C-alpha positions as CSV (number, residue, x, y, z in Angstrom):
1,M,28.6,-23.3,-4.0
2,S,31.0,-23.3,-1.1
3,E,34.5,-21.7,-1.1
4,G,36.2,-24.8,-0.5
5,K,35.3,-26.1,-4.0
6,K,38.0,-25.8,-6.7
7,K,37.6,-22.7,-8.9
8,I,37.7,-23.2,-12.6
9,A,37.7,-20.3,-15.1
10,L,36.4,-20.6,-18.6
11,V,38.9,-18.7,-21.1
12,G,38.4,-18.0,-24.9
13,N,38.1,-15.8,-27.7
14,P,34.6,-14.1,-28.2
15,N,32.2,-16.3,-30.2
16,S,34.3,-19.4,-29.2
17,G,31.3,-21.1,-27.4
18,K,32.6,-20.3,-24.1
19,T,29.2,-19.0,-22.7
20,S,27.5,-22.0,-24.2
21,L,29.7,-24.3,-22.6
22,F,29.2,-22.4,-19.2
23,N,25.5,-23.0,-19.5
24,A,25.9,-26.5,-20.4
25,L,28.2,-27.1,-17.5
26,T,26.0,-25.3,-14.8
27,G,22.5,-25.4,-16.1
28,M,20.5,-23.0,-14.0
29,N,22.9,-23.4,-11.2
30,Q,24.3,-20.0,-11.7
31,K,24.2,-16.3,-10.8
32,V,25.2,-13.1,-12.2
33,G,26.9,-10.3,-10.3
34,N,29.9,-7.7,-11.0
35,F,33.6,-8.1,-10.7
36,P,34.9,-5.8,-7.8
37,G,34.9,-2.3,-8.6
38,V,33.5,-2.5,-12.1
39,T,30.3,-3.2,-14.0
40,V,31.4,-6.1,-16.0
41,D,29.2,-9.2,-15.7
42,K,30.6,-12.0,-13.6
43,K,28.7,-15.2,-14.2
44,V,29.7,-17.9,-11.6
45,G,28.1,-21.4,-11.4
46,G,28.6,-24.8,-10.0
47,F,28.7,-28.4,-11.2
48,K,29.6,-32.0,-10.1
49,D,31.5,-34.7,-11.9
50,S,30.3,-38.2,-12.0
51,S,32.1,-38.9,-8.7
52,G,30.3,-36.1,-7.0
53,N,33.1,-33.8,-6.7
54,G,31.9,-30.3,-6.8
55,Y,33.5,-27.4,-8.7
56,R,33.0,-23.6,-8.8
57,V,33.1,-22.1,-12.5
58,I,33.5,-18.5,-13.6
59,D,32.8,-17.6,-17.1
60,L,35.4,-14.8,-17.9
61,P,34.8,-12.2,-20.6
62,G,35.9,-13.2,-24.0
63,I,39.5,-12.0,-24.9
64,Y,41.7,-12.2,-28.0
65,S,45.1,-12.1,-26.1
66,L,46.4,-11.2,-22.7
67,S,46.9,-7.5,-24.0
68,P,43.6,-6.1,-23.1
69,K,41.9,-3.3,-25.3
70,S,38.6,-2.9,-23.2
71,L,37.5,-3.1,-19.5
72,D,36.1,-6.4,-20.1
73,E,39.4,-7.9,-21.4
74,E,41.3,-6.2,-18.6
75,V,39.0,-7.8,-16.0
76,A,39.7,-11.2,-17.5
77,C,43.3,-10.7,-17.5
78,K,43.6,-9.5,-13.9
79,V,41.8,-12.5,-12.7
80,L,44.5,-14.7,-14.5
81,F,47.4,-12.7,-13.5
82,Q,46.9,-12.2,-9.8
83,P,47.0,-15.3,-7.9
84,E,46.0,-13.4,-4.7
85,A,42.7,-12.3,-6.4
86,Q,39.5,-13.6,-4.9
87,E,38.5,-15.0,-8.3
88,H,41.9,-16.4,-9.4
89,P,41.2,-20.1,-10.7
90,D,42.9,-23.2,-9.6
91,G,42.7,-24.3,-13.1
92,V,41.3,-23.1,-16.6
93,I,39.4,-24.7,-19.4
94,I,40.6,-23.1,-22.7
95,V,37.7,-23.1,-25.1
96,I,38.9,-23.2,-28.6
97,D,36.8,-22.5,-31.9
98,A,38.0,-25.5,-34.0
99,S,37.0,-23.7,-37.3
100,N,39.4,-20.7,-36.3
101,L,42.2,-22.8,-34.8
102,K,45.1,-20.5,-35.7
103,R,43.7,-17.4,-34.0
104,N,42.4,-19.2,-31.0
105,L,45.6,-21.0,-30.3
106,F,47.3,-17.7,-29.9
107,L,45.5,-16.9,-26.5
108,A,45.7,-20.8,-25.7
109,T,49.5,-20.6,-25.7
110,Q,49.6,-17.3,-23.8
111,V,47.3,-18.8,-20.9
112,I,49.5,-22.1,-20.9
113,D,52.7,-20.0,-20.4
114,L,51.1,-18.6,-17.3
115,G,51.5,-21.7,-15.6
116,I,47.9,-22.3,-14.5
117,P,46.7,-25.8,-14.7
118,A,44.7,-26.1,-17.8
119,I,42.6,-28.4,-20.2
120,V,41.6,-27.2,-23.8
121,A,37.8,-27.9,-24.8
122,L,38.0,-28.1,-28.7
123,N,34.4,-26.7,-29.7
124,M,32.6,-26.6,-33.1
125,S,34.8,-29.4,-34.7
126,D,31.7,-30.0,-36.7
127,I,31.7,-26.5,-38.3
128,A,35.4,-27.0,-38.8
129,E,34.9,-30.2,-40.8
130,K,32.1,-28.5,-42.9
131,S,34.7,-25.9,-43.9
132,G,37.0,-28.6,-44.8
133,V,39.4,-29.0,-41.9
134,S,39.6,-32.1,-39.6
135,I,41.6,-31.9,-36.3
136,D,43.6,-34.6,-34.6
137,N,42.8,-34.1,-30.8
138,K,45.6,-36.5,-29.7
139,A,48.2,-34.7,-31.9
140,L,47.1,-31.4,-30.7
141,E,47.2,-32.6,-27.1
142,E,50.9,-33.7,-27.7
143,K,51.8,-30.3,-29.2
144,M,50.0,-28.3,-26.5
145,G,51.3,-30.2,-23.5
146,V,47.9,-30.2,-21.9
147,P,44.7,-32.5,-22.2
148,V,42.6,-31.7,-25.3
149,L,39.0,-32.8,-25.5
150,A,36.6,-32.4,-28.4
151,I,33.2,-30.9,-27.4
152,N,30.0,-29.6,-28.9
153,A,28.7,-26.9,-26.4
154,K,25.5,-26.5,-28.3
155,S,24.5,-30.2,-28.3
156,K,26.4,-30.8,-24.9
157,E,28.4,-33.6,-26.5
158,G,31.4,-34.3,-24.8
159,V,30.4,-32.1,-21.8
160,S,30.0,-35.0,-19.2
161,E,33.4,-36.3,-20.1
162,L,34.9,-33.0,-19.6
163,K,33.4,-32.7,-16.2
164,D,35.2,-36.1,-15.4
165,R,38.4,-34.9,-16.8
166,I,38.8,-31.7,-14.7
167,D,41.0,-33.5,-12.3
168,E,43.4,-34.0,-15.2
169,L,44.0,-30.3,-15.2
170,Q,47.9,-29.6,-15.2
171,P,50.6,-27.1,-16.1
172,G,51.6,-27.1,-19.5
173,K,54.5,-29.2,-20.3
174,V,55.6,-27.0,-23.3
175,T,56.9,-23.4,-23.2
176,F,55.7,-21.4,-26.2
177,F,57.5,-18.2,-25.7
178,R,60.8,-17.1,-23.8
179,P,61.6,-13.3,-23.4
180,S,64.4,-11.9,-25.5
181,D,68.0,-11.4,-24.2
182,K,67.5,-7.7,-23.5
183,M,64.6,-8.7,-21.3
184,K,66.7,-11.3,-19.4
185,K,69.3,-8.5,-18.9
186,L,66.6,-6.6,-17.0
187,G,66.4,-9.6,-14.6
188,N,63.5,-11.5,-13.6
189,D,64.3,-10.7,-10.0
190,L,63.9,-7.0,-10.7
191,L,60.8,-7.3,-12.5
192,K,59.3,-9.6,-9.9
193,D,60.3,-7.2,-7.4
194,I,58.5,-4.2,-9.1
195,L,55.5,-6.1,-10.0
196,N,55.2,-8.4,-7.1
197,V,54.8,-11.7,-9.0
198,D,56.9,-14.8,-8.9
199,H,56.5,-16.2,-12.5
200,D,58.8,-15.4,-15.4
201,Y,56.1,-14.9,-18.2
202,R,53.7,-13.2,-16.0
203,A,56.5,-10.6,-15.0
204,F,57.3,-10.3,-18.7
205,K,53.8,-9.8,-20.0
206,L,52.7,-7.4,-17.1
207,S,55.9,-5.3,-17.8
208,V,55.7,-4.8,-21.6
209,S,51.9,-4.5,-21.4
210,I,51.7,-2.2,-18.3
211,N,49.9,0.8,-20.0
212,R,47.0,-1.7,-20.7
213,Y,46.6,-2.6,-17.0
214,S,45.0,0.2,-14.9
215,W,45.6,-1.6,-11.7
216,L,49.3,-1.4,-12.2
217,S,49.4,2.3,-12.8
218,E,51.5,3.1,-9.8
219,K,54.0,0.8,-11.1
220,K,54.7,2.4,-14.5
221,D,57.3,5.0,-13.4
222,A,59.6,2.5,-11.9
223,L,59.1,0.1,-15.0
224,N,59.7,2.9,-17.3
225,R,63.0,4.0,-15.7
226,A,64.1,0.4,-16.0
227,F,63.4,0.1,-19.6
228,S,65.0,3.5,-20.2
229,D,68.2,2.4,-18.5
230,L,68.5,-0.8,-20.5
231,E,67.2,0.9,-23.8
232,I,64.4,-1.7,-24.0
233,N,61.4,-0.9,-26.2
234,P,58.3,-2.6,-24.5
235,K,56.1,-2.2,-27.7
236,K,58.9,-4.1,-29.6
237,E,59.1,-6.8,-27.1
238,E,55.5,-7.3,-27.6
239,I,55.8,-7.6,-31.4
240,L,58.6,-10.2,-30.8
241,E,56.3,-12.1,-28.6
242,I,53.6,-12.2,-31.3
243,S,55.9,-13.2,-34.1
244,E,57.3,-16.0,-31.9
245,R,54.1,-17.4,-31.0
246,Y,52.6,-17.5,-34.6
247,R,55.8,-19.0,-35.7
248,K,55.3,-21.9,-33.3
249,I,51.7,-22.2,-34.1
250,G,52.4,-22.2,-37.9
251,K,54.7,-25.4,-37.0
252,I,51.9,-27.1,-35.0
253,L,49.0,-26.6,-37.5
254,P,50.3,-29.1,-40.1
255,F,50.7,-31.9,-37.6
256,V,47.2,-31.5,-36.2
257,M,45.0,-30.4,-39.2
258,A,44.1,-32.5,-42.2
259,E,41.9,-31.4,-45.3
260,V,38.5,-33.2,-45.7
261,E,35.7,-32.5,-48.2
262,P,34.2,-29.2,-47.4
263,D,30.6,-28.5,-47.0
264,D,30.3,-24.9,-48.3
265,G,26.5,-24.7,-47.5
266,P,26.7,-22.5,-44.4
267,K,29.3,-20.0,-45.8
268,A,27.4,-20.0,-49.1
269,I,24.2,-19.2,-47.4
270,T,25.9,-16.6,-45.3
271,A,27.5,-15.0,-48.2
272,K,24.2,-14.8,-50.0
273,L,22.3,-13.4,-46.9
274,D,24.9,-10.8,-46.4
275,K,24.6,-9.5,-49.8
276,Y,21.3,-8.0,-48.6
277,L,21.5,-7.8,-44.9
278,T,24.7,-5.7,-45.1
279,H,23.7,-3.8,-48.3
280,P,23.8,0.0,-47.7
281,V,20.2,0.3,-48.8
282,Y,18.6,-3.0,-48.4
283,G,20.4,-3.9,-45.3
284,F,19.2,-0.7,-43.7
285,I,15.5,-1.2,-44.6
286,I,15.8,-4.7,-43.2
287,F,17.5,-3.5,-40.0
288,V,14.6,-1.0,-39.5
289,A,11.9,-3.7,-40.2
290,V,13.8,-6.1,-37.8
291,F,13.9,-3.7,-34.9
292,F,10.5,-2.4,-35.4
293,L,9.2,-5.9,-35.0
294,L,11.6,-6.4,-32.0
295,F,10.1,-2.9,-30.7
296,Q,6.7,-4.1,-31.1
297,A,7.2,-7.5,-29.5
298,V,8.5,-6.0,-26.4
299,F,5.4,-3.7,-26.4
300,S,2.9,-6.5,-27.4
301,F,4.3,-9.5,-25.7
302,A,5.0,-7.8,-22.5
303,A,1.6,-6.1,-22.3
304,Y,-0.4,-9.1,-21.0
305,P,2.0,-10.2,-18.3
306,M,2.5,-6.7,-17.2
307,D,-1.2,-6.1,-17.0
308,M,-1.4,-9.3,-15.0
309,I,1.3,-8.1,-12.7
310,D,-0.4,-4.7,-12.4
311,Y,-3.7,-6.5,-11.6
312,A,-2.3,-8.7,-9.1
313,F,-0.4,-6.1,-7.1
314,G,-3.5,-3.9,-7.4
315,W,-5.5,-6.6,-6.0
316,L,-3.0,-7.4,-3.4
317,S,-2.8,-3.7,-2.4
318,G,-6.6,-3.6,-2.0
319,A,-6.7,-6.8,-0.1
320,V,-4.3,-5.4,2.3
321,M,-6.4,-2.2,2.8
322,D,-9.6,-4.4,3.3
323,A,-8.0,-6.8,5.7
324,L,-6.2,-4.5,8.1
325,P,-7.6,-1.6,10.1
326,T,-7.6,1.9,8.3
327,N,-4.5,3.5,9.7
328,M,-1.0,4.8,8.5
329,F,0.7,1.4,8.8
330,T,-1.9,-0.3,6.5
331,D,-1.4,2.7,4.0
332,F,2.3,2.2,4.2
333,L,2.1,-1.4,3.6
334,A,-0.5,-1.3,0.7
335,N,0.6,2.0,-1.0
336,G,4.4,2.0,-0.2
337,I,5.9,-1.5,0.2
338,V,3.4,-3.5,-2.1
339,A,3.0,-0.8,-4.6
340,G,7.0,-0.3,-4.5
341,I,7.6,-3.9,-5.3
342,G,4.9,-3.9,-7.9
343,G,6.8,-1.0,-9.5
344,I,9.8,-3.2,-9.8
345,V,8.3,-6.5,-10.8
346,I,6.3,-4.8,-13.6
347,F,9.2,-4.1,-15.7
348,V,10.6,-7.7,-15.5
349,P,8.5,-9.0,-18.6
350,Q,10.0,-6.1,-20.9
351,I,13.5,-6.9,-19.7
352,M,13.1,-10.7,-20.2
353,I,11.6,-10.2,-23.5
354,L,14.1,-7.7,-24.8
355,F,17.1,-9.7,-23.6
356,G,15.7,-12.9,-24.7
357,L,15.1,-11.4,-28.4
358,V,18.5,-9.8,-28.4
359,T,20.3,-13.0,-27.4
360,L,18.3,-14.8,-30.3
361,L,19.5,-12.3,-32.8
362,E,23.1,-12.5,-31.5
363,D,23.0,-16.4,-31.7
364,T,21.9,-16.2,-35.3
365,G,24.8,-13.9,-36.1
366,Y,22.4,-11.1,-37.2
367,M,23.5,-8.7,-34.4
368,A,27.1,-8.6,-35.6
369,R,25.8,-7.3,-39.0
370,V,23.8,-4.6,-37.1
371,S,26.7,-3.4,-35.3
372,F,29.0,-3.4,-38.5
373,M,26.3,-1.4,-40.5
374,N,25.8,1.3,-37.9
375,D,29.3,1.6,-36.4
376,R,30.8,4.4,-38.8
377,F,27.9,6.8,-38.0
378,L,27.8,6.2,-34.4
379,R,31.5,6.5,-34.0
380,S,31.4,10.0,-35.4
381,V,29.3,11.0,-32.3
382,G,31.2,9.1,-29.6
383,M,29.5,5.7,-29.8
384,N,30.0,2.6,-31.8
385,G,27.9,-0.1,-33.5
386,R,26.9,-1.9,-30.4
387,S,25.2,1.2,-29.2
388,V,22.3,0.3,-31.6
389,V,20.7,-2.3,-29.3
390,P,20.5,0.1,-26.2
391,L,19.4,3.1,-28.2
392,V,16.6,1.1,-30.1
393,S,15.6,-0.6,-27.0
394,G,15.2,2.8,-25.2
395,F,12.1,3.3,-27.2
396,A,10.4,0.6,-25.4
397,C,12.2,1.0,-21.8
398,A,15.3,2.8,-20.7
399,I,15.8,0.4,-18.0
400,P,16.6,-2.9,-20.1
401,A,18.3,-0.5,-22.7
402,I,20.8,0.8,-20.3
403,M,21.6,-2.7,-18.9
404,A,22.2,-3.7,-22.7
405,A,25.0,-1.1,-22.9
406,R,27.2,-3.6,-21.0
407,N,28.0,-5.1,-24.4
408,I,30.0,-2.0,-25.1
409,D,33.6,-2.5,-24.4
410,N,35.0,0.8,-24.5
411,W,34.3,2.8,-21.4
412,K,33.7,6.3,-23.0
413,E,31.3,4.8,-25.7
414,R,29.5,2.9,-23.0
415,M,29.1,6.1,-20.8
416,I,27.9,8.2,-23.7
417,T,25.3,5.5,-24.7
418,I,24.0,5.3,-21.2
419,M,23.9,9.1,-20.9
420,V,21.7,9.6,-24.0
421,T,19.5,6.5,-23.8
422,P,16.9,8.1,-21.6
423,L,16.3,10.8,-24.6
424,M,14.7,7.8,-26.6
425,S,10.7,8.1,-25.9
426,C,10.1,5.0,-23.9
427,S,6.6,3.5,-23.6
428,A,5.9,5.1,-20.3
429,R,5.9,8.5,-22.1
430,L,3.1,7.4,-24.4
431,P,0.1,7.9,-22.0
432,V,1.4,11.6,-21.5
433,Y,2.1,12.2,-25.2
434,V,-1.5,10.8,-26.1
435,F,-3.1,13.0,-23.4
436,L,-1.3,16.2,-24.3
437,V,-1.2,16.0,-28.0
438,G,-5.1,16.2,-28.1
439,F,-4.6,19.9,-26.7
440,I,-2.5,20.9,-29.5
441,V,-3.5,19.0,-32.6
442,P,-7.0,18.3,-33.9
443,E,-8.1,14.7,-34.4
444,E,-7.9,14.9,-38.3
445,Y,-6.9,12.2,-40.7
446,Y,-5.1,12.6,-44.2
447,F,-6.2,10.2,-47.0
448,G,-8.8,8.8,-44.5
449,F,-6.1,6.8,-42.5
450,I,-3.0,9.0,-41.8
451,S,-3.6,10.5,-38.3
452,L,-2.4,14.1,-37.8
453,Q,-2.0,13.4,-34.2
454,G,0.0,10.3,-34.9
455,L,2.3,12.3,-37.4
456,F,2.8,14.8,-34.5
457,M,3.8,12.0,-32.0
458,L,6.3,10.7,-34.5
459,G,7.9,14.1,-34.5
460,L,8.2,13.7,-30.8
461,Y,10.0,10.4,-31.2
462,L,12.4,11.9,-33.7
463,L,13.1,15.0,-31.6
464,G,14.4,12.6,-28.7
465,L,16.5,10.7,-31.3
466,L,17.9,13.8,-32.8
467,L,18.6,15.3,-29.3
468,G,20.4,12.2,-28.4
469,I,22.6,12.3,-31.2
470,G,23.5,15.9,-30.4
471,V,24.1,15.4,-26.9
472,A,26.3,12.3,-27.7
473,W,28.4,14.5,-29.9
474,V,28.8,17.0,-26.9
475,F,29.7,14.3,-24.6
476,N,32.3,13.0,-27.1
477,L,34.1,16.4,-27.1
478,V,34.0,16.5,-23.1
479,L,34.7,13.0,-21.9
480,Q,38.3,11.8,-21.9
481,N,38.7,8.2,-23.1
482,K,40.3,6.0,-20.5
483,V,41.5,3.5,-23.1
484,Q,42.0,3.6,-26.7
485,S,38.9,3.0,-28.6
486,S,38.9,-0.3,-30.7
487,F,36.0,-2.1,-32.3
488,I,36.9,-5.8,-33.3
489,L,34.0,-7.4,-35.0
490,E,33.6,-10.9,-36.2
491,L,30.8,-11.6,-38.8
492,P,30.0,-15.4,-38.0
493,T,28.3,-17.6,-40.1
494,Y,24.6,-17.6,-39.8
495,R,23.2,-20.4,-37.5
496,A,20.2,-21.6,-35.6
497,P,19.8,-20.0,-32.2
498,R,20.4,-21.9,-29.0
499,W,17.3,-21.7,-27.1
500,G,18.9,-22.8,-23.9
501,N,21.1,-19.6,-24.1
502,V,17.9,-17.4,-24.7
503,W,16.2,-18.8,-21.8
504,T,19.1,-18.5,-19.5
505,S,19.8,-14.9,-20.6
506,M,16.2,-14.0,-19.9
507,I,16.3,-15.5,-16.4
508,N,19.7,-13.9,-15.5
509,K,18.8,-10.4,-16.7
510,G,15.3,-10.5,-14.9
511,Y,16.9,-11.7,-11.6
512,T,19.8,-9.1,-11.8
513,F,17.2,-6.3,-12.3
514,V,15.1,-7.4,-9.4
515,T,17.8,-7.8,-7.0
516,E,20.1,-5.0,-7.9
517,A,18.3,-1.9,-9.2
518,G,15.0,-3.0,-7.5
519,K,16.6,-2.1,-4.0
520,V,16.8,1.5,-5.3
521,I,13.6,1.6,-6.8
522,L,11.8,0.4,-3.7
523,I,13.6,2.9,-1.4
524,I,12.7,5.8,-3.7
525,S,9.0,4.5,-4.0
526,I,8.7,4.5,-0.2
527,L,10.1,8.0,-0.1
528,L,7.7,9.3,-2.6
529,W,4.9,7.5,-0.8
530,G,6.0,9.3,2.3
531,L,6.1,12.7,0.7
532,S,2.5,12.2,-0.8
533,S,1.0,10.9,2.5
534,F,2.4,13.3,5.0
535,G,2.1,17.1,5.5
536,P,3.5,19.6,8.0
537,G,1.6,19.7,11.5
538,D,-2.1,18.7,11.6
539,A,-2.7,19.5,8.0
540,M,-3.7,16.0,6.9
541,Q,-5.8,15.5,10.1
542,K,-7.7,18.7,9.3
543,V,-8.5,17.6,5.8
544,D,-10.0,14.2,7.1
545,E,-12.0,15.9,9.8
546,K,-13.4,18.3,7.2
547,Y,-14.6,15.5,4.9
548,D,-15.8,13.2,7.6
549,K,-18.2,15.9,8.7
550,M,-19.1,16.4,4.9
551,A,-19.8,12.8,4.5
552,Q,-22.5,13.0,7.4
553,T,-24.4,15.6,5.4
554,E,-24.8,13.3,2.6
555,Q,-24.4,16.3,0.2
556,H,-21.9,14.3,-2.2
557,T,-21.8,10.7,-3.1
558,P,-19.1,8.8,-1.1
559,Q,-16.9,8.5,-4.2
560,R,-17.1,12.2,-4.9
561,I,-16.0,12.8,-1.2
562,E,-13.1,10.6,-1.5
563,T,-12.0,12.3,-4.6
564,M,-12.2,15.6,-3.0
565,R,-10.4,14.3,0.2
566,N,-7.5,12.9,-2.0
567,T,-7.2,16.1,-3.9
568,E,-6.9,18.2,-0.9
569,K,-4.6,15.9,1.0
570,L,-2.3,15.8,-2.0
571,E,-2.3,19.7,-2.1
572,N,-1.4,19.8,1.7
573,S,1.2,17.0,1.5
574,Y,5.0,17.6,1.3
575,A,4.7,16.6,-2.4
576,G,2.0,19.4,-2.6
577,I,4.0,21.7,-1.0
578,M,7.0,20.9,-3.2
579,G,4.8,21.4,-6.3
580,R,3.7,25.0,-5.0
581,A,7.4,25.8,-3.9
582,I,8.7,25.2,-7.5
583,E,5.8,27.1,-9.0
584,P,7.6,30.4,-9.3
585,A,10.5,28.5,-11.0
586,I,8.0,26.7,-13.6
587,Q,5.7,29.6,-14.3
588,P,7.9,30.8,-17.2
589,L,7.3,27.5,-18.8
590,G,3.6,28.0,-18.5
591,F,3.1,25.5,-15.6
592,D,1.0,26.1,-12.6
593,W,1.4,24.5,-9.1
594,R,-0.8,21.5,-10.1
595,I,1.5,20.7,-13.0
596,G,4.4,21.1,-10.5
597,I,2.9,18.5,-8.1
598,A,2.2,16.1,-11.3
599,V,5.9,16.6,-12.4
600,V,7.1,15.9,-8.8
601,T,4.8,12.7,-8.4
602,S,5.4,11.4,-11.9
603,F,9.3,10.9,-10.9
604,A,8.0,7.6,-9.6
605,A,6.7,6.8,-13.3
606,R,6.0,9.3,-16.1
607,E,2.5,7.8,-16.7
608,V,1.5,8.8,-13.0
609,F,1.1,12.4,-14.4
610,V,-2.4,11.8,-15.9
611,G,-3.6,10.2,-12.6
612,T,-2.2,13.0,-10.5
613,M,-4.0,15.5,-12.7
614,S,-7.1,13.7,-12.5
615,I,-7.0,13.8,-8.6
616,L,-6.0,17.6,-8.6
617,Y,-8.8,18.5,-10.7
618,S,-11.4,16.3,-8.9
619,V,-12.4,14.3,-11.7
620,E,-14.5,11.4,-10.5
621,G,-13.2,8.0,-11.7
622,E,-9.7,9.4,-11.6
623,A,-7.5,8.6,-14.6
624,D,-10.2,6.5,-16.2
625,N,-12.2,9.6,-17.1
626,I,-9.7,11.2,-19.5
627,Q,-12.2,13.2,-21.6
628,A,-13.7,14.7,-18.6
629,L,-10.3,15.7,-17.3
630,K,-9.5,17.4,-20.7
631,E,-12.6,19.4,-20.7
632,K,-12.0,20.4,-17.0
633,M,-8.6,21.5,-17.8
634,K,-9.6,23.3,-20.9
635,N,-12.2,25.2,-19.2
636,S,-10.2,26.1,-16.1
637,V,-8.7,29.6,-16.5
638,N,-5.6,30.8,-15.1
639,P,-6.3,34.3,-13.3
640,R,-2.7,35.4,-13.6
641,T,-2.8,35.0,-17.5
642,G,-6.5,35.0,-18.2
643,E,-6.1,31.9,-20.5
644,A,-6.9,28.2,-20.0
645,Y,-4.4,26.4,-17.6
646,M,-3.9,23.9,-20.4
647,S,-3.6,26.2,-23.6
648,I,-1.7,25.3,-26.6
649,P,1.6,27.0,-25.4
650,T,1.4,25.2,-22.0
651,A,0.6,21.7,-23.6
652,S,3.3,22.1,-26.1
653,S,5.9,23.3,-23.4
654,L,4.9,20.3,-21.2
655,L,5.2,17.9,-24.1
656,I,8.7,19.1,-24.7
657,F,9.5,18.8,-21.1
658,Y,8.5,15.2,-21.0
659,V,10.5,14.3,-24.1
660,I,13.5,15.5,-22.6
661,A,13.4,15.5,-18.7
662,M,14.5,12.5,-16.6
663,Q,11.3,11.6,-14.9
664,C,12.1,8.1,-13.9
665,M,13.6,7.1,-10.8
666,S,14.0,3.4,-12.1
667,T,16.3,4.7,-14.9
668,L,18.4,6.6,-12.4
669,A,18.6,3.5,-10.2
670,I,19.8,1.4,-13.1
671,T,22.3,4.1,-14.3
672,K,23.7,4.1,-10.6
673,R,24.1,0.3,-10.8
674,E,25.7,0.2,-14.3
675,T,28.3,2.9,-13.6
676,N,28.9,1.8,-10.1
677,S,28.7,5.5,-8.9
678,W,26.1,8.3,-8.0
679,K,28.2,10.8,-10.0
680,W,26.6,9.6,-13.4
681,P,23.1,9.4,-12.4
682,I,23.2,12.9,-10.8
683,L,24.9,14.4,-13.8
684,Q,22.3,12.6,-16.1
685,F,19.4,13.9,-14.1
686,S,20.9,17.4,-13.9
687,Y,21.7,17.8,-17.6
688,L,18.3,16.3,-18.9
689,T,16.4,18.4,-16.4
690,A,18.3,21.7,-17.5
691,L,17.9,20.9,-21.1
692,A,14.2,20.1,-20.6
693,Y,13.7,23.6,-18.8
694,I,15.6,25.4,-21.4
695,A,13.7,23.9,-24.3
696,S,10.3,24.1,-22.6
697,F,10.9,27.8,-21.7
698,I,11.7,28.6,-25.4
699,T,8.7,26.8,-26.5
700,Y,6.3,28.5,-24.3
701,Q,7.7,32.0,-24.7
702,A,7.8,31.4,-28.5
703,L,4.0,30.5,-28.7
704,V,2.4,32.9,-26.0
C-alpha cells in the first residue's frame, strides 16, 4: 500500500457492520497497528477497483457522534477533524445500519457537514425489511446529497459495486446544520484563528465540544474567554445542534422509508432467549457455563499446537547444539535465540483461540449480554461490563487477556482491568500449584471423587479473584478519570457468526502479539539466558574443569555428571548470585537461596520453577522426576531452622507468593505495549511483588 494511493476512512456507529465491510473490502490485505501516541487499534488495508486503481482504507473506531465520550471515539474524531493529520482521509465511506436508520443518520449528517467527500454504504437492508421497513436508496441519496449504495457486508453483496463507485466520492450538496446567530457573532474568523481550522462547521464543532478533545487542551482558555465575552453557552449550542439535526432527519425519514410486512422471527427469538440469558439467576448460571467452556477450550484446543511448538523448538534447539561446535555462541543460539523465539510463538495458539472464540460470541450478540449483566457490580470497583472478558480470560493466560482490555473505552476502567488481570491464576501457575499443594494437603477424596487437593487449588483461584476485586477497588479510589465514564450498550438481535471475521481476528491478534510484545519478550529471554549462563571471573570455567576431571574417573554416569555440572553452574551464575543475594530478604518468607534462584529464573515463565528446583536438587531427569524431587526436598533439612526446606509453612508461603507475584516477563511486555508506557508495567510489577511479599510473610509467620 503505497503512500500515493487515495486514503479512504470507514466511519459508522458501533455494530453498523463497518468492520465486516472493512474485511470484505480488504480480505487479508490488512495490518493492525496503533494510532500515534495511543493504544487504540488502527486497522489499515488496501483494495483495488475493477479498473486496477488502488486505495488505502482505514477502519476508524465506531462512534455515535462527533462529540466523543471515550478514547476510541476521540481518535476517530481527530482523524476526521485534522486535514494535516497523517491518517486524514481523502474520502469517507459512511456505513449505516438500515435497521437503525434514524440514529445512524445523525452521525452521517455530521460527517457530511465536515465537507469530506463521502459515499453512504447502506448495510443490513435485509434486517430492516424483516423488521417491517423498506428504504428507497435513490430517495435517500437525493436527501443526503451524496451517493448511497445498498450493501450486505456479511454476504459481500454490493461490495464490488462499492469499490467501483469510490471515484464518485463528493462533498455533500446538502447542509444539515448552521450555527446559531450567537455563534455567528463570535465570528468564524476568530474561531478559525484560535483553532487553526478553515472550515465553518469544523470550527463550530471543535469549539463547543472542546472539553472532549484532549489534543486542543491548550486552546481552552482562549475559547472560554471568547465565549464568556459574548455570553455563549457551549453546551446549549451543542443541544441546539442535536435538536436541529433530528428535526431535519425527522423530515427525511417519511420520504425514504416505507412499511412492509415484518418478519418478527429474529426479534421474537431474541426476546425469548433474553428471558433466560439475561435473567438474574439463569443468566448468571449460563454465563458461568459458557465461560467455563471457553476457558476449557483455550486450555484443550491450544494444548496440542502448544505441545507441537514446544517440541519443534526443543528439537530445533537440540539440532543446533548437535550441528555446531560446543561453545558459548552455540549455547547462545540454541538456548538464547531459539528458546526465546519459542517462548514467544508458544503463546500464539492460546491468543488466536481466545480471540477467535470471543469474536464468535460478539458476532452472535451474546457478548453484549455478558457486559450488561456484570456491569453494575464491576462498575462499583472501577471497571465495567466489558472487563469480564479480560478477567475471565486471565485464568487461561494474562497476555491475551490484557490485549482484550482494548475493548474497554474508558481510560481509567481499562487501566484498572489491565492492572488487576495478572491476579487471575493463569495456566502457567498450574504446574507450580500442583507441585506445591502436595506438600500441604494430603491426597484424599471426599465421597470417593471430590479431591481435597482439588478443593484447595480452587481456593487459590478464588483467592486471586478476590484480591483482584479488592485491588481494583483501591485503584478506583486512587486513579483520576481522564474522561467521564460512560457505558453505552446495544443489545443486538442474535445472529449467526461471521466466520470470516472470526478468522481475521485470530490472524490479526496473533500477528500483533508476535510483532509487538514478542520483541520485548525476546530481549528479556536473552537477558535471562545471559544471567543463567555467565558468572563472575573464571567461576564457570572452574566448574567445567572440575566435572571434566570427574568424567574421566567414571565414578558417575554421564547424565549424573551433567546434572551436577548444571546445578553448580547455576549456583555460580549471576542468576545464582542474585538468588543468594536476595536470601536475607526472603528468609522471613521461609525461602532459602535455592528458592531465590527459582524465583529469579521463573520470571521468564512461572512453570520454570519446578525445572529449576530439579536442577538445584540434582534430581536426575530434571523436571520429569517430580516425585523424586518432592522426596528430596522433604528430606533436606535447613540447618538454620532445623526443619525441612519445604515444610508446610514454606510451601504455603510460596504458594501465596505465586498466586500474587508478577512472575511473567511476557505479561509485563504486553502491559507496556497496551499502555504505551513503562510506568504502568513497573507499577504493576512493584505493587504485585510488594503485595506478594507481605502476604507470604504473614502466611509463613502465622504457620511457623
